[in-house]
C-alpha positions as CSV (number, residue, x, y, z in Angstrom):
1,X,-126.9,52.6,84.5
2,X,-124.6,53.2,81.4
3,X,-120.7,51.1,81.6
4,X,-118.3,53.3,81.6
5,X,-114.9,52.1,79.3
6,X,-113.0,51.5,83.0
7,X,-115.8,49.3,83.2
8,X,-116.1,47.1,80.0
9,X,-111.9,47.1,80.1
10,X,-112.4,45.6,83.4
11,X,-114.8,43.1,83.0
12,X,-112.7,41.9,79.3
13,X,-110.0,41.7,81.9
14,X,-111.5,39.3,84.2
15,X,-112.3,36.9,81.7
16,X,-108.3,36.0,80.9
17,X,-106.1,33.9,83.3
18,X,-103.6,35.5,85.1
19,X,-100.1,34.6,85.5
20,X,-97.9,36.7,89.1
21,X,-94.3,38.8,89.3
22,X,-92.9,35.3,89.4
23,X,-93.6,33.8,87.0
24,X,-92.6,36.9,84.6
25,X,-89.0,36.3,85.4
26,X,-89.3,33.6,82.5
27,X,-90.2,36.2,80.0
28,X,-87.7,39.4,81.6
29,X,-86.7,40.3,77.9
30,X,-83.9,42.9,79.3
31,X,-82.8,42.2,75.5
32,X,-85.4,42.5,73.0
33,X,-87.2,44.5,69.8
34,X,-90.3,46.5,71.1
35,X,-92.7,47.6,68.6
36,X,-95.2,50.7,69.7
37,X,-98.3,51.6,68.8
38,X,-100.9,54.4,69.7
39,X,-104.5,53.3,70.1
40,X,-108.1,54.9,71.0
41,X,-108.2,53.3,74.6
42,X,-112.4,52.6,73.4
43,X,-110.3,49.8,71.2
44,X,-109.1,47.8,74.4
45,X,-111.5,46.1,75.3
46,X,-111.7,44.3,72.0
47,X,-108.2,43.6,72.0
48,X,-108.1,42.2,75.2
49,X,-111.0,39.7,73.6
50,X,-108.4,39.0,70.8
51,X,-105.5,38.4,73.5
52,X,-108.2,36.0,75.6
53,X,-106.9,32.8,73.4
54,X,-103.2,33.2,73.5
55,X,-102.2,35.6,76.5
56,X,-102.0,35.2,80.7
57,X,-103.1,38.9,82.3
58,X,-100.2,40.1,85.0
59,X,-101.6,40.6,88.7
60,X,-100.0,42.3,91.3
61,X,-101.7,42.2,94.9
62,X,-105.4,41.5,93.1
63,X,-104.8,44.4,90.3
64,X,-104.5,43.9,86.7
65,X,-104.0,47.5,86.4
66,X,-100.7,49.2,88.3
67,X,-99.2,52.5,88.4
68,X,-95.9,53.6,87.3
69,X,-94.3,56.6,88.2
70,X,-91.1,57.4,86.4
71,X,-88.3,60.0,86.7
72,X,-86.6,60.9,83.9
73,X,-82.3,62.4,84.3
74,X,-80.9,64.0,81.0
75,X,-77.1,65.3,80.3
76,X,-76.2,68.7,79.5
77,X,-78.0,70.2,76.5
78,X,-80.9,67.6,76.4
79,X,-78.0,64.6,74.7
80,X,-80.5,62.1,75.3
81,X,-83.4,63.5,73.5
82,X,-81.9,65.1,71.2
83,X,-80.5,61.4,70.0
84,X,-83.9,60.3,69.9
85,X,-85.0,63.4,67.7
86,X,-82.3,62.6,65.1
87,X,-83.2,59.3,65.0
88,X,-79.9,58.7,66.2
89,X,-79.0,53.8,66.1
90,X,-77.6,53.7,69.6
91,X,-79.5,56.0,72.4
92,X,-80.3,56.3,75.9
93,X,-82.3,57.2,78.5
94,X,-82.0,56.7,82.2
95,X,-84.9,57.1,84.9
96,X,-86.1,55.9,88.1
97,X,-89.4,53.7,87.7
98,X,-91.4,53.2,91.0
99,X,-94.4,51.0,90.8
100,X,-96.8,51.5,93.4
101,X,-98.3,48.2,93.2
102,X,-95.3,46.9,95.8
103,X,-93.3,50.4,96.4
104,X,-90.2,48.9,94.4
105,X,-88.0,51.2,93.3
106,X,-85.2,51.1,90.5
107,X,-82.7,52.9,88.6
108,X,-83.4,51.9,84.8
109,X,-81.0,52.5,81.8
110,X,-82.7,51.2,78.5
111,X,-80.8,51.8,75.2
112,X,-81.7,50.9,72.0
113,X,-78.9,49.6,69.5
114,X,-77.8,49.3,66.4
115,X,-80.1,47.0,64.5
116,X,-83.4,47.4,66.6
117,X,-82.4,45.8,69.7
118,X,-83.4,47.0,73.4
119,X,-80.8,46.4,76.0
120,X,-82.4,47.5,79.3
121,X,-80.7,48.0,83.1
122,X,-81.6,48.0,86.6
123,X,-80.4,48.0,90.5
124,X,-83.1,48.0,93.1
125,X,-83.0,51.6,95.0
126,X,-83.7,52.6,98.2
127,X,-83.9,56.0,97.7
128,X,-87.2,56.4,95.8
129,X,-88.0,58.7,93.3
130,X,-85.7,61.2,94.4
131,X,-83.7,64.1,92.0
132,X,-80.5,63.0,93.8
133,X,-78.8,59.9,93.0
134,X,-76.6,58.3,95.3
135,X,-73.4,57.1,95.7
136,X,-74.4,53.8,94.9
137,X,-76.4,54.5,92.0
138,X,-73.6,56.6,90.6
139,X,-71.3,53.6,90.7
140,X,-74.3,51.9,88.6
141,X,-74.3,54.3,85.8
142,X,-70.7,54.6,86.2
143,X,-69.7,51.3,84.8
144,X,-72.8,51.5,81.3
145,X,-72.1,55.6,80.7
146,X,-69.7,58.9,80.9
147,X,-69.6,61.5,83.0
148,X,-73.5,59.9,85.6
149,X,-72.6,62.7,87.7
150,X,-73.5,64.8,85.1
151,X,-77.1,63.8,85.3
152,X,-80.2,65.8,86.6
153,X,-83.1,65.1,87.2
154,X,-85.6,66.9,83.9
155,X,-89.3,65.1,84.2
156,X,-91.6,63.4,85.8
157,X,-94.5,61.5,84.8
158,X,-96.1,58.5,85.1
159,X,-98.9,55.6,84.0
160,X,-101.7,53.4,84.1
161,X,-100.5,50.0,82.9
162,X,-101.5,46.9,82.0
163,X,-99.4,43.9,80.4
164,X,-99.8,40.5,78.7
165,X,-98.1,37.5,78.5
166,X,-97.9,35.1,75.7
167,X,-95.5,32.2,77.6
168,X,-95.2,30.5,73.8
169,X,-94.3,33.4,72.3
170,X,-92.1,34.4,75.0
171,X,-93.7,37.8,74.4
172,X,-94.6,41.2,76.4
173,X,-97.6,43.4,75.6
174,X,-97.5,46.4,77.8
175,X,-101.0,48.6,77.6
176,X,-100.5,52.0,79.2
177,X,-103.1,54.8,79.6
178,X,-104.3,57.8,82.0
179,X,-100.3,59.4,81.5
180,X,-98.8,62.5,83.1
181,X,-95.9,64.1,82.9
182,X,-94.4,67.9,84.1
183,X,-91.4,69.9,83.5
184,X,-89.1,69.9,87.3
185,X,-90.5,72.5,88.8
186,X,-93.8,72.7,86.4
187,X,-97.7,71.4,86.9
188,X,-98.3,68.2,86.5
189,X,-100.9,67.6,83.2
190,X,-102.8,64.8,82.0
191,X,-101.1,63.6,77.6
192,X,-102.4,61.8,75.5
193,X,-105.7,61.8,76.8
194,X,-108.4,59.5,74.8
195,X,-105.1,57.2,74.0
196,X,-103.4,53.7,74.9
197,X,-99.8,53.1,73.8
198,X,-99.2,49.5,73.1
199,X,-95.9,47.5,73.4
200,X,-94.9,44.7,72.1
201,X,-92.3,43.2,73.7
202,X,-90.3,39.9,71.7
203,X,-87.0,38.6,71.9
204,X,-87.1,38.3,68.2
205,X,-89.4,40.4,65.0
206,X,-92.3,38.3,64.5
207,X,-95.3,40.7,62.9
208,X,-97.6,37.6,62.9
209,X,-98.2,37.6,66.2
210,X,-101.6,37.5,67.1
211,X,-101.7,41.5,68.4
212,X,-99.9,42.9,65.4
213,X,-102.1,40.3,63.8
214,X,-105.4,42.2,65.1
215,X,-104.0,45.5,64.9
216,X,-103.8,45.1,61.1
217,X,-107.0,43.8,60.8
218,X,-108.5,47.0,62.3
219,X,-110.6,48.9,59.6
220,X,-110.2,52.4,61.3
221,X,-106.4,52.6,61.3
222,X,-106.3,56.2,60.8
223,X,-103.1,58.1,60.6
224,X,-100.7,57.0,63.2
225,X,-103.8,54.7,65.5
226,X,-103.0,51.5,65.0
227,X,-99.7,51.9,62.8
228,X,-95.9,51.3,64.3
229,X,-94.4,54.3,65.2
230,X,-90.9,55.3,66.7
231,X,-92.4,57.7,69.7
232,X,-91.2,56.9,72.8
233,X,-93.3,58.2,75.9
234,X,-90.4,60.6,77.1
235,X,-90.3,62.0,73.7
236,X,-94.2,62.2,74.1
237,X,-93.5,64.0,77.2
238,X,-90.7,66.8,75.9
239,X,-92.4,68.0,73.2
240,X,-95.9,68.1,75.1
241,X,-94.2,70.2,78.0
242,X,-91.1,71.9,76.6
243,X,-92.4,74.2,73.6
244,X,-88.1,75.1,73.4
245,X,-87.5,71.9,71.2
246,X,-86.4,72.2,67.9
247,X,-87.1,68.5,65.5
248,X,-89.4,69.4,62.6
249,X,-89.8,65.4,61.7
250,X,-90.7,64.8,65.5
251,X,-92.8,68.0,66.4
252,X,-94.4,66.8,62.8
253,X,-95.2,63.0,64.3
254,X,-96.4,65.3,67.5
255,X,-98.6,67.3,65.6
256,X,-100.2,63.4,63.9
257,X,-100.6,62.2,67.9
258,X,-102.9,65.5,68.7
259,X,-104.8,64.7,65.1
260,X,-105.2,61.1,66.9
261,X,-105.7,62.8,70.5
262,X,-108.5,64.3,68.4
263,X,-110.4,62.1,66.8
264,X,-110.2,59.3,69.6
265,X,-112.1,61.7,72.0
266,X,-115.1,62.1,69.0
267,X,-115.4,58.0,69.3
268,X,-115.8,58.4,73.0
269,X,-118.3,61.5,73.0
């Protein structure tokens, strides 16, 4: 019987040494530089092989691919989204994130700072991914932003993530696939089928880390495929689900993503 991509990826991941959440504390990288790439899922087994000599794979309760569920909050006028679409140097995201592997949920404040650094602060919450913010959550947000009481839940979604840790470089690489998203009140739907999103998280920019050298070595880089992008999963989800969004540059980028999705589908046909 022919192996599926998931079978091949599982076999590749089984060759890597594993690490756990406790060891991951050494590379939390709550203040870091993030670099994002989009690749076809069909590249992933070869990506794992390229990482094998350098990285451990995170295992939680025996799973090396873990499901994350997100709920994003917005200010009136979609301020967070508009800041991103305009390329504002200082911008913010507020979300609740549930980790299915251990059933823990955090309220997270993620900020992009001038110079390209990313800062993330979070608190564990007992309310799950509820769209209603508790008094404790509002107090946490009040220390980090103006008018948190104006926040409303806007978009939900999720993905499956595999995390690689290069302890020598103090670097984490996450690979997200099987994405889905919906505006609150709308139907859920798959997102970027056939594609995976890679995020390289580093304490300082390093273009010569093994993952980035491997990406640049791929002969099949095409359009957005295998090249750095600043588009976040939240932005992609909003562009895919909300036809009323303006932002000419990002709509053009989104069309290139759709071209990449079509090309990835042809590779797997």
